TORTILUM-587719 format. One record per residue (C-alpha): residue number from 1; residue in one letter; x, y, z. Coordinates in Angstrom, 1 decimal. Layout:
[NUM, 'A', [X, Y, Z]];
...
REM end
This chain:
[1, 'M', [31.8, -40.2, 9.6]];
[2, 'N', [32.1, -42.4, 6.4]];
[3, 'G', [34.3, -40.1, 4.9]];
[4, 'I', [32.5, -36.9, 4.7]];
[5, 'T', [34.2, -33.7, 6.0]];
[6, 'F', [32.2, -31.0, 7.9]];
[7, 'Q', [33.3, -28.5, 4.8]];
[8, 'Q', [31.4, -31.3, 2.6]];
[9, 'I', [28.5, -30.9, 4.6]];
[10, 'E', [28.3, -27.0, 4.5]];
[11, 'D', [28.6, -27.4, 0.9]];
[12, 'L', [25.8, -29.1, 0.5]];
[13, 'N', [23.5, -27.4, 2.8]];
[14, 'A', [24.2, -24.0, 0.9]];
[15, 'E', [23.9, -25.6, -2.3]];
[16, 'E', [20.3, -27.0, -1.2]];
[17, 'A', [19.4, -23.5, 0.3]];
[18, 'A', [20.2, -21.9, -3.0]];
[19, 'Q', [18.1, -24.1, -4.9]];
[20, 'M', [15.2, -23.8, -2.6]];
[21, 'Q', [15.5, -19.9, -2.7]];
[22, 'R', [15.8, -20.3, -6.9]];
[23, 'Y', [12.6, -22.6, -6.3]];
[24, 'V', [10.9, -19.8, -4.2]];
[25, 'N', [11.4, -17.3, -6.8]];
[26, 'N', [10.5, -19.2, -9.8]];
[27, 'R', [7.5, -19.6, -8.4]];
[28, 'L', [6.6, -16.1, -7.0]];
[29, 'T', [7.4, -14.9, -10.5]];
[30, 'T', [4.8, -17.5, -12.1]];
[31, 'K', [2.3, -16.2, -9.4]];
[32, 'R', [2.9, -12.5, -10.4]];
[33, 'M', [2.8, -13.6, -14.1]];
[34, 'A', [-0.3, -14.9, -13.8]];
[35, 'E', [-1.7, -12.1, -11.5]];
[36, 'G', [-0.6, -9.5, -13.9]];
[37, 'Q', [-2.0, -11.7, -16.8]];
[38, 'R', [-5.6, -11.6, -14.9]];
[39, 'K', [-5.3, -8.0, -14.3]];
[40, 'E', [-4.5, -7.3, -18.2]];
[41, 'E', [-8.0, -9.5, -19.1]];
[42, 'L', [-9.6, -7.8, -16.5]];
[43, 'G', [-8.3, -4.6, -17.7]];
[44, 'E', [-9.6, -5.4, -21.2]];
[45, 'I', [-13.1, -6.6, -20.3]];
[46, 'E', [-13.4, -3.2, -18.2]];
[47, 'D', [-12.3, -1.3, -21.4]];
[48, 'E', [-15.0, -2.8, -23.8]];
[49, 'R', [-17.8, -2.3, -21.5]];
[50, 'E', [-16.9, 1.6, -21.6]];
[51, 'D', [-17.0, 1.4, -25.6]];
REM end
């Protein structure tokens, strides 16, 4: 197999899976932050209406 060991393939697969998990977590964090900011902005708008 062109000098690649099964262990190297497993290591690459594990690293790829870890990278994908970090990507997903970063996307979720970004999405949550954006949603929180929107809710905060909406809350500020609602607060201004009450005054």
